[in-house]
Each structure stands twice: as structure tokens, then as C-alpha cells.
LOMISE-529718 format. One record per residue (C-alpha): residue in three letters; x, y, z. Coordinates in steps of 0.2 Angstrom, whole numbers, plus 5000, padded with zeros to 4 digits. Last residue first. Example, Ala and Ser with C-alpha at 12.3 -4.5 7.8 and 13.67 -1.06 7.14 Angstrom:
ser506849955036/ala506249785039/
This chain:
lys520851644632/ile519651624619/ser520251494606/phe520751504589/glu521951414581/phe522751444563/val523751294556/ser524951274541/glu525451164530/asn526651194515/ser526951044504/tyr527851024489/leu527950864481/asp529250764470/gly529050734452/ser530250864444/lys531250924457/leu530551084469/leu532251194474/ala531651304487/ser533251264499/pro533451324515/phe534651464514/gln536651444514/ala536551404497/his535751584494/asn535151634477/pro533651514477/ala533151564494/asp532751744489/pro531251754500/phe531551624514/asn530251474516/gln528451534520/thr527251564532/glu526651734528/phe525951784547/cys524951974541/ile524552094554/ala523052214553/pro522452384554/tyr524052484558/glu523252664561/ser521352654561/val520152564551/pro518152594556/gln517752484547/asn518152294544/leu517052284528/leu518352374519/leu518552474501/gln518252644509/glu519452594522/asp520852584512/leu522252494522/thr523552584534/pro525252564542/pro525352394535/thr526052254548/tyr526952124537/ile527651974548/val528451834534/val528651684544/ala530151574541/pro530651374540/gln529051304535/asn528051164545/ser526751294551/ser525951334567/ile524951484573/lys524151524588/met522551644589/gln521751714605/ile520151804605/gly519851884621/thr518852024611/lys519652184619/pro521152084625/ala521752024608/tyr522951894607/leu524251844595/val525451674598/ala526751624585/leu527851484579/pro526651344589/lys527151234584/asn528551274574/gln529851334585/asn531551414579/val530651524565/val531851644555/tyr530851804552/thr530651874537/asp530152054538/asp528852204534/ile528952274553/gly528152454554/ala529252574567/ile529552634584/glu527752654588/leu527552474582/gln528652414595/lys527652464611/lys526052464600/ile526152284599/ile526052224616/thr527452114618/thr527351914624/ala529251874625/arg530251844611/phe529451984602/asp530852074596/tyr530852174580/his530852324588/thr532652284593/gln533652234608/lys533952064603/val533052034586/glu534751974579/lys535052004560/phe535451884546/ser536451874531/gly536051824513/ser535652014508/pro533851974507/val532852094496/ala531952224504/thr532352374489/leu533652444502/ser534352274506/lys534052144518/glu534452064533/leu533351904535/ile532751894555/arg533451814570/asp532751754587/ala531151684582/his529751614593/leu528651754592/arg527351824606/leu526251944601/glu524852054610/his523452154601/asp523252334607/met524252414591/ile522952284581/ser521852424576/gly520152464572/asn519152314565/gly518652134569/asn519552144586/leu520652004582/asn521352104565/tyr522251964554/tyr522852024537/asn522851854526/his524251824514/asn524351644511/thr525951544506/leu526751454491/asn528651464488/val529251354474/val530751344462/thr530851224447/asp531451054440/lys530351014427/asp528550914427/ser528251004442/lys527150954458/ala526151054471/thr525451064488/tyr524751214499/ser523751164514/ile522951294525/leu522151234542/leu521051344551/gln520651264570/asn519351264582/asp518551114575/lys519451084560/leu518951174548/thr519951144530/tyr520551254517/thr521551174502/cys522551244491/phe523151144476/val524651164463/glu525051084448/leu526451164439/ala527251134421/gly528951164424/pro530251334422/tyr529851514430/gly529851654418/glu528151724423/glu527351554416/met528851474409/asp527851294409/glu526051324414/ser525351354430/phe523851234432/tyr522851304447/ser521651214459/tyr520551234473/thr520051134489/ile518651184501/his518551074516/pro517351044530/asn517750934546/glu516150904556/gly515050914540/gln515350994523/thr516150964508/ile516951074493/glu518051004481/glu519151044465/leu518651254463/lys519851304449/trp520851444453/thr520451614446/lys522151704443/phe522851864450/ser523451784469/phe524351664457/gly525651794450/glu525251914436/arg526652024437/gly527651924446/gly527551794459/his527551894475/leu528852004471/his530152024457/ala531452154464/gln532152314459/asn530752424461/asp529652324447/thr530652154442/tyr529952024430/leu531051864429/ala532651804419/tyr532951624423/his534651564421/gln535051364416/gly536551284426/asn535551174435/ile534351294440/ser534851484440/phe533851654448/gly533151814443/asn534351964440/pro533052064450/asn533451964465/leu531751874473/arg530551944484/gly529051864495/ala528051714488/tyr528751614472/arg527551544461/gly526651604471/val525251694484/ser523651644489/ala522751784493/gly521751854508/leu522152044503/tyr523552034490/pro523952224496/ala524052284478/asn522352234473/his522452134455/ile520552104456/tyr520252084474/ser519152254473/asp517952154461/leu517352074476/asp516552234484/lys516752254505/tyr518452204504/ser518852104520/gln520252104534/val520251944543/val519551914562/asn517851924555/ile517051934573/asp515251864579/asn514951904595/gly514751784609/asn515351904622/gln517151824623/asp517251824604/lys516351724591/phe517551664576/ile517351724558/leu518451704544/gln517951804529/his518651824510/val520051694511/thr520751714492/ala521051554480/gly521751704469/tyr520051714461/asp519151554467/ile518351654482/thr518351594499/thr516951614514/leu517651514532/lys516451514546/leu517251444563/tyr516851354580/lys515351254577/asn515751214558/ser515751304544/ile515951314524/ser515751434511/his516251474493/thr516351644481/glu516251634464/met517051764454/
């Protein structure tokens, strides 16, 4: 397992080839102190098959798919399931593979590019798929890019699974969030989308106006797919304690927001850990889109290019 680091005058990024994972992302707070704004494991071995997918690149299909699998061109494909769902690409998804370092550059706009070759029928998915993940630092922005090509028609939904805390430790309950989304996906008891939508209005999912996260998480945590109605930015997160603000933009139709109630403090660099220690912004297509014609298509035709472009812009407010 190898780490790779790039930096500019605003940000420092360290990644791992295992899972094309973000290990640390450093930005200075309002007092000039270095803050690691993502949750990180102390020991690199803790990333191996870690249940929270901490910082990892997720695929071949991020989110949950129906346990019955999916069909393409009349051909049915069965998938590995656990707890009545296929999650984040299966038993051995892209998060748990060692990616190849393609390129690392330094300088004004440094970047790290990893690649992974997924064989035809790996985890039940058709098509030999070549995937690239590129992390770029451009001024005060972290750009995360995923591209993929397949030699057969297949389904693809890639994302990054960073756990953000703009305080660097403790809780995100004091953070303020604005989210440009009026609806979430309705889901079953096993968290697989039903195909219907729910309005966020007058629910604890409502962040259409800037809201202190504690107000909503005191009702319940969030692990839901928001339908994005504005892409630039789709969300703004702010931590008054450090003065750090993060704006999120993406070319994807949805963002999965996940607020874990806790994480294993003994394993983390970011100590102390308090209730609701992080928030995830998984920019992606809709989970289970292959099984719902009314959802944006997740079909990647043979020879076409899949692209997920997301930007995380940091500033002091």
C-alpha cells in the first residue's frame, strides 16, 4: 500500500493506491492552523476492507442496487447481495482493490491519477471496464474526476466517499449546511430506492435554507439520496469554529448525504471523536437507476465515455 502527496499554497492532499483513497486533505483555518478536513485512519492497514469506505473510490456501482440484479438489452445479471441489497459494487468493489498509479505531478495545479481495470463479469457486471480517478489541486479547489470506458454495454456509477469534518475532529453538529435539493429518493426498509420521491419540505431532510446541522440530526441521522436542482454549487458547508467553508459542485444528478452517528475513535487520526463526527457528500447518479426507467440512465454503452466531475472549493468565511 503506497501513499502519494501533492500540495499547492492552499491545500495538501495525501492519497493511497488502495481504493484510490483520500487519506488526508489539509486546509488552513481562520487562525492559520492546519486542519485535516477529512476523517483519516492512523494505520493504513485499517483501510483494508473497512466497513465505512473511508475516503475510498466506490464502484462499479455506488449505492444500493436491487437484490434481484438488473437487465441490459434483455440479458439479466445477478449480483452479490447482503442484507437484501447489493452495496457499493459488491463483495470486492473498487474500494477494496489496489489501483495503479498512472501519473503524479507537482507544481501550480498538481494532480494524482490512478487507474483500475475491471474484468468482464467482475462482481457480476458485464464488460471489461477501464477506470481512471484523478485528484487535482487547482488553487483552493480539490477536483475529483472519474472516467470509464467499457467494451460491452454496462452500468456504471462511481463516486468518492470522503467523510468531511471542517473542525478537524469532534462533531459536525455545529456546522451549517445549505443544500440545493427539494426532493430525496423514497427507499425501502433495506434502503433500496422504491422509484418514488419525497419532498424535503417540513422534514428533517430540509437544508434548502442554511441550517445548523444539529437542528436536523437531533431528529434523526441522514443516509439518503438528494435530487440536485442546482449543480454549482449543489451544497455549501460551513464550520463557525474554524471559519472553513466548503462549496460542492458536480455534474451528477444526485448527492448521497450520509451522517454516521459515530466512527471508531481508536482507529482515527481525527481525535477526539464526538456524536456525528462527519458528513459524506457522495456525488453520483441515483442508486438502483438500472431498475427504474424514470431515473437518469446509468447505462454506459460500449465505447462511450463515463464522466463524474466534482469540485470541492475551500475558503475562509
